[in-house]
C-alpha positions in Angstrom: 172.8 33.2 3.8 176.1 34.5 3.1 176.6 35.5 -0.9 180.1 36.4 -2.2 180.7 39.9 -3.7 181.2 40.1 -7.6 185.0 40.6 -7.3 185.5 37.7 -4.4 185.5 34.7 -6.7 186.6 36.6 -10.3 184.5 38.0 -12.8 182.2 34.7 -14.2 180.4 36.6 -17.4 184.2 37.0 -18.1 185.2 34.2 -17.4 182.4 32.4 -19.5 182.9 35.0 -22.2 186.7 34.3 -22.6 185.8 30.5 -22.4 182.9 31.0 -25.8 185.8 32.9 -27.4 188.4 30.1 -26.9 186.2 27.0 -28.2 184.7 29.3 -31.4 188.6 30.1 -32.4 189.2 26.6 -32.0 186.4 25.2 -33.9 187.3 28.4 -36.3 190.9 27.1 -36.6 189.3 23.1 -36.9 187.0 24.5 -39.8 190.0 26.3 -41.9 192.4 23.1 -41.1 189.4 21.0 -43.1 189.1 23.6 -46.0 192.6 23.9 -46.6 193.2 20.3 -46.6 190.2 17.8 -46.4 192.3 14.7 -47.1 194.8 15.8 -44.5 192.2 16.3 -41.4 191.6 12.8 -40.2 194.8 13.3 -38.0 193.8 17.3 -37.0 190.2 16.1 -36.1 191.4 12.9 -34.1 193.9 15.4 -31.7 190.9 17.7 -31.7 189.2 14.7 -30.5 191.4 14.0 -28.0 192.1 17.4 -26.5 188.2 17.5 -25.8 187.9 14.3 -24.4 191.0 14.9 -21.9 189.1 18.2 -20.9 185.8 16.5 -20.6 187.2 13.7 -18.3 189.3 16.2 -16.2 186.0 17.9 -15.7 184.2 14.9 -14.9 186.9 14.0 -12.9 187.1 16.8 -10.2 183.4 17.8 -10.6 182.2 15.0 -8.1 185.2 15.7 -5.9 183.6 19.3 -5.7 180.7 17.9 -4.4 182.2 15.6 -1.9 183.3 18.9 0.1 180.2 20.6 -0.8 178.4 18.1 0.8 179.9 18.7 3.7 179.8 22.7 3.6 177.1 23.9 5.9 174.1 25.3 3.6 174.8 29.1 2.7 178.6 28.9 4.2 181.0 30.9 2.6 182.3 27.3 1.0 179.0 26.6 0.5 178.4 29.6 -2.1 182.7 29.3 -3.2 181.5 25.6 -4.3 178.7 27.0 -5.9 180.4 29.5 -8.7 183.1 26.4 -9.2 180.8 24.0 -10.2 178.7 25.9 -12.6 182.0 27.4 -14.0 183.1 23.8 -14.5 180.0 22.5 -15.8 179.3 25.2 -18.5 183.1 26.6 -19.4 185.0 23.4 -19.5 182.8 20.2 -19.4 179.9 20.9 -21.9 181.6 23.1 -23.9 184.0 19.6 -24.1 181.5 17.0 -24.2 180.1 18.8 -27.5 183.5 18.8 -29.6 184.2 15.3 -27.9 181.0 13.9 -29.8 181.1 16.4 -32.9 184.5 14.9 -33.7 184.3 11.8 -32.6 180.9 10.9 -34.3 183.1 12.3 -37.6 185.6 10.0 -37.1 183.8 6.9 -36.3 181.7 7.6 -39.9 185.1 8.6 -41.7 187.3 5.9 -40.4 185.0 2.9 -39.5 182.1 3.9 -41.6 180.2 3.0 -38.0 181.5 -0.6 -38.2 182.8 -2.6 -35.7 182.0 -4.3 -32.3 184.3 -2.3 -30.5 183.4 0.8 -32.2 179.8 0.1 -31.1 180.8 -0.5 -27.3 182.8 2.5 -27.1 180.1 4.6 -28.2 177.7 2.5 -25.5 180.3 3.5 -23.2 180.3 7.5 -24.1 176.4 7.1 -24.0 177.0 6.1 -20.6 179.1 8.8 -19.4 177.2 11.2 -21.3 174.6 10.1 -19.3 176.5 10.6 -16.1 177.2 13.7 -17.5 173.0 14.9 -17.4 173.2 13.6 -13.8 176.2 15.7 -12.5 174.5 18.7 -14.3 171.3 17.8 -12.7 173.4 17.8 -9.0 174.9 21.5 -10.2 171.3 22.4 -9.9 170.8 20.9 -7.1 173.6 22.0 -4.9 173.1 26.0 -6.4 169.5 25.3 -4.7 170.7 24.0 -1.6 168.5 20.9 -2.7 171.3 18.4 -2.6 170.3 15.2 -0.6 173.5 12.8 -1.3 175.8 12.3 1.7 179.3 13.1 0.7 180.2 9.2 0.2 177.9 9.1 -2.5 179.5 11.3 -5.0 182.9 9.8 -3.2 181.3 6.5 -5.3 180.1 8.5 -8.4 183.5 10.3 -8.6 185.1 6.2 -9.5 182.3 6.0 -12.4 184.5 8.7 -15.0 187.5 6.2 -14.6 185.9 2.8 -14.8 183.9 4.4 -18.0 187.1 5.6 -19.1 189.2 2.3 -18.9 186.8 1.0 -20.9 186.7 3.5 -23.6 190.6 3.3 -24.1 191.2 0.0 -23.9 188.0 -0.4 -26.8 189.5 2.5 -28.9 193.8 1.0 -28.7 192.9 -3.2 -28.5 189.7 -3.1 -30.4 189.0 -6.6 -28.3 186.2 -7.4 -31.1 
């Protein structure tokens, strides 16, 4: 099995540390905005929520696409080892934090703005729960690929790659149109 040298793909620990610092600064600024003007925080919370959703969706759309190519790479090859690093970093530095921020601000917005009332909101929360379940499935797949235990063909990952898009369409329609 070919192992990548520390410098070949950049410093993973450094990238993770920078991502954690960026998230901490982002959340500290959000907290400061809330403390300075709690009555004016709602639009800021919406903006933060949308930014987190975009980041989460970007990762959720990209990760299964990486799996498509990884599934066809020979185990132990340079390509396979590169995909492992990319998948792990994408999950840990972007997808996981973005999901946490999405949920935290989304629940606050649902409570503050709507008192958790409305059929559209309940349906949206269900769709976000399904997206979170898919997130868990993809996180498990990252672990399987890392251990060279993926048994799913590229075709499977091509199909899985469409699920976040479908859920996103449903969620956006529910939020914008509020059909019920």
